[in-house]
C-alpha positions in Angstrom: 14.3 2.5 -16.5 10.5 2.6 -16.6 8.7 5.6 -15.1 7.3 5.0 -11.6 3.8 5.7 -13.0 4.1 3.1 -15.8 2.8 0.5 -13.3 -0.6 2.2 -13.3 -1.1 2.1 -17.0 -4.3 0.3 -18.0 -3.6 -2.0 -21.0 -6.1 -3.9 -23.0 -5.8 -7.7 -23.0 -8.8 -8.5 -25.1 -9.7 -5.5 -27.3 -13.5 -5.1 -27.5 -15.3 -2.2 -29.2 -19.0 -1.9 -29.5 -20.6 1.1 -31.3 -17.4 3.1 -31.0 -17.2 2.5 -27.3 -14.1 0.8 -26.0 -15.1 -2.0 -23.5 -11.9 -3.9 -23.7 -11.0 -6.5 -21.1 -7.9 -4.9 -19.4 -5.2 -5.8 -16.9 -7.3 -3.9 -14.3 -10.4 -6.1 -15.0 -8.2 -9.2 -15.0 -6.9 -8.6 -11.5 -10.4 -7.8 -10.3 -11.5 -11.2 -11.6 -8.4 -12.8 -10.0 -9.3 -11.0 -6.7 -12.8 -12.3 -6.7 -11.6 -15.8 -7.6 -9.1 -15.8 -4.7 -11.7 -14.5 -2.3 -14.1 -17.3 -3.4 -11.4 -20.0 -3.0 -10.3 -18.6 0.3 -13.7 -18.6 1.9 -14.9 -21.8 0.2 -11.9 -23.7 1.3 -12.0 -22.1 4.8 -15.5 -23.2 5.6 -15.5 -26.5 3.8 -14.4 -28.6 6.7 -16.6 -27.0 9.4 -14.3 -28.5 12.0 -15.0 -28.0 15.7 -11.3 -27.3 16.1 -10.6 -25.0 13.1 -7.5 -25.4 11.0 -5.4 -22.6 9.6 -7.7 -21.7 6.6 -10.9 -22.0 8.6 -9.4 -19.8 11.4 -8.5 -17.1 8.9 -12.0 -17.3 7.3 -13.7 -17.1 10.7 -11.4 -14.2 11.8 -12.3 -12.2 8.7 -16.0 -12.9 9.2 -15.8 -11.9 12.9 -13.7 -8.8 12.2 -16.3 -7.4 9.8 -19.2 -8.5 11.9 -17.8 -6.7 15.0 -17.1 -3.7 12.9 -20.7 -3.5 11.9 -22.0 -4.2 15.4 -19.8 -1.5 16.9 -20.4 1.2 14.3 -23.9 0.5 13.0 -25.6 -1.5 15.7 -27.9 -4.5 15.5 -29.8 -3.1 12.6 -26.7 -3.2 10.5 -26.5 -7.0 10.4 -28.8 -7.2 7.4 -26.1 -5.3 5.4 -23.3 -7.6 6.4 -23.0 -9.4 3.0 -22.4 -6.1 1.2 -20.0 -4.7 3.8 -18.1 -8.0 4.0 -17.8 -8.2 0.2 -16.6 -4.6 0.0 -13.9 -5.2 2.7 -12.6 -8.3 1.0 -12.6 -6.8 -2.5 -10.6 -3.8 -1.4 -8.3 -5.8 0.9 -7.4 -8.4 -1.8 -7.0 -5.7 -4.4 -4.5 -3.9 -2.1 -2.6 -7.0 -1.2 -2.5 -8.5 -4.7 -1.0 -5.2 -5.9 2.0 -5.7 -3.6 3.1 -8.7 -5.6 5.6 -7.8 -8.4 4.2 -7.9 -12.0 0.6 -7.6 -10.8 -1.8 -4.6 -11.1 -3.3 -2.6 -8.2 -6.8 -1.7 -9.3 -7.4 0.2 -6.1 -4.7 2.7 -7.3 -7.1 4.1 -9.9 -9.5 6.8 -8.9 -12.2 5.5 -11.3 -12.3 2.2 -9.4 -12.3 3.7 -5.9 -14.8 6.3 -6.9 -17.1 3.6 -8.3 -17.0 1.7 -5.0 -17.4 4.9 -3.0 -20.4 6.0 -5.1 -22.1 2.7 -4.7 -21.7 3.1 -0.9 -23.0 6.7 -1.1 -25.9 5.9 -3.3 -26.8 2.8 -1.2 -26.8 4.7 2.2 -28.8 7.5 0.7 -31.5 5.2 -0.6 -31.6 3.4 2.8 -31.9 6.8 4.5 -34.9 7.8 2.4 -36.4 4.3 2.5 -36.3 4.3 6.3 -37.2 7.9 7.1 -38.9 9.2 4.0 -38.7 13.0 3.5 -37.8 13.3 7.2 -34.3 12.2 6.1 -33.8 15.8 5.0 -33.6 16.6 8.7 -30.1 15.0 8.5 -28.9 18.3 7.0 -30.1 20.3 10.0 -28.8 19.0 13.3 -31.5 18.4 16.0 -31.6 21.2 18.5 -29.8 23.8 16.4 -31.4 27.3 16.4 -33.6 27.8 13.3 -31.8 31.0 12.6 -28.6 29.0 11.8 -30.4 27.0 9.1 -29.0 29.2 6.2 -25.5 28.4 7.3 -25.8 24.9 8.7 -27.8 23.3 5.8 -25.4 24.3 3.0 -22.4 23.1 5.2 -24.1 19.8 6.0 -25.2 19.3 2.4 -21.7 20.0 1.0 -20.2 17.7 3.6 -22.6 14.9 2.7 -22.1 15.3 -1.0 -18.3 15.2 -0.6 -18.3 11.8 1.1 -17.8 9.7 -2.1 -15.0 11.9 -3.2 -13.1 11.9 0.1 -13.7 8.1 0.4 -12.4 7.5 -3.1 -9.4 9.8 -3.0 -8.2 8.5 0.4 -7.9 4.9 -0.9 -6.6 5.9 -4.3 -4.0 8.4 -3.0 -2.6 6.1 -0.4 -2.2 3.1 -2.7 -0.8 5.2 -5.6 1.8 7.1 -3.5 2.9 4.0 -1.7 3.6 2.1 -5.0 5.4 5.1 -6.5 7.7 5.3 -3.5 8.4 1.6 -3.8 9.2 1.9 -7.5 11.5 4.9 -6.9 13.5 3.2 -4.1 13.7 0.0 -6.2 15.2 2.1 -9.0 18.0 3.3 -6.6 18.7 -0.3 -5.7 19.2 -1.3 -9.3 21.2 1.9 -10.3 23.6 1.7 -7.3 24.6 -1.9 -7.9 26.6 -3.3 -5.0 26.2 0.0 -3.0 22.4 -0.5 -3.3 22.4 -2.6 -0.1 21.3 0.4 1.9 18.3 1.4 -0.2 17.5 -2.4 -0.5 17.2 -2.5 3.3 15.1 0.6 3.3 13.0 -0.9 0.5 12.3 -4.0 2.6 11.2 -1.8 5.5 8.9 0.3 3.3 7.5 -2.9 1.7 6.5 -4.2 5.1 5.0 -0.8 5.9 3.0 -0.9 2.6 1.5 -4.2 3.5 0.3 -2.7 6.7 -1.1 0.3 4.9 -2.8 -2.0 2.4 -4.7 -3.7 5.3 -5.3 -0.4 7.1 -6.8 1.3 4.0 -9.2 -1.6 3.5 -10.2 -1.2 7.1 -10.6 2.6 6.8 -12.7 2.4 3.6 -15.0 -0.2 5.3 -15.4 1.5 8.6 -16.2 4.8 7.0 -18.8 3.0 4.9 -20.2 1.6 8.2 -20.3 5.1 9.7 -22.2 6.4 6.7 -24.6 3.5 7.0 -25.1 4.3 10.7 -26.0 7.9 9.8 -28.6 6.7 7.2 -30.2 4.4 9.7 -30.1 6.4 12.9 -29.5 10.0 11.5 -28.0 12.4 14.0 
C-alpha cells in the first residue's frame, strides 16, 4: 500500500531544465492550470446569459461574487472595493484548489507549503506596499499603537513588528497544515477499508463522514485565508 504522504509528491510531467535549474511542468502546475481553466469556464458560463431570472450557473456565479464583495465590505470598508479583483481571484484559486484535491487521482496544490507561502507572501507584500503608498513613513506608526505610553515603545514595537512579519508564515501554515492533515487522514482510513475487506464497512462509513467534513474544511479554509487577507488589507488602509 502506498504511503499516505505519497499523494503529495511532486512529479515532473514535462521535464525542463535551463542553466541547471529545474523548471519542469509538474503535476502541481498542471492542476493549477486546471483550476484556473475551471474557474474561467465557471464564471464565463455563469454570466453569459445575463438573465433577469438567473439559472443555476448564473446563481452560483452571482453568489460567489456577492460572497466576496460582502466579505470585503464588512472587513475592509468601501475603500476595499478597488481591490475586489485580487481578493476574488485569490478566494477562487484557493477554493478550487482545495475542492479539486478532494477528487481521487488529482493533486492538491494547496497542500504544499511553497504554494501557500507564495500566496501569503504576495498578500503580505501587497498590503505592505499599500500601507506605505497610502501613509508614507507614517505607516511605521502601525507598530506602535495610538495612545500607548511612550515608555512602552521598547516592548511594544518589537512585539508588533514580530507579529506583523509572522503574518505570511501563519497564513501559509494554516492552509497547508489543514489540507495536508485532512488528506493524510482520508488516506489512512481508506487503507483500513481496503485491508479489512468485508469488515471494512465500518471504516468505510467513517470515511464517508470524514470526506463530507473535509469538503466543508476545504471551503472553510478558503474563506479563512481570504478573510485574513481582508483584515490585513484593512490594517494597511486604516492602520490601528
